[in-house]
Phi, psi and omega in degrees: 000321181294315180297319179299320183290334178290324185270350180265153178273332182295141177293149177237157180303133183296330182285347184300312177196143177281095182225169180281012186304325186295333182243009180298308180296316177299325178294317179292326176295324177296319177298315179299318180295320178296319178297319178295320176299320177296320178297316178298318178301331179270003177096008179269153176295144182303316181301322177294322176300318177295320178297316178299315181298314180298315180296321180296315181292318179297312180296318179295320178301319179296316180295321182291342177295335184237357186218139178297138183306319181294323179292321177299312179302311181297328182289326185260349184268117176270140177304126179073010184270187183293320178296318179298320180296314179293320180297319179298322178294319178297318178294320179297326178277004178058038180297315180301311179299321180296319178295319179297313180295323178297317179295319178297317179297318179296317179300311181298318180294322177301320178295316179300315181294325182286349181284000000 
């Protein structure tokens, strides 16, 4: 039930399980908005940025169903290439750490609410 609630958009009762489900969609929406902001910064229309973000998330989701995230990253990242440059910026900005902390905070809050 917990895994299902993470992948569904419909809200589930908070007492069902303390999981990050409540903020999964908003976190991904934040990523999409940031990608669209980046597109606008590069001179692209915002709507096109949103389309790119949605397509990127959908395609990545399909790939992750069958491939470990690290293997996917290693498969598409060329040494010194554009993906490596962007990935380095994400790591410098502690994006990975921020996602981990967000999930931990959501989990802890879920336990508090469930008491």
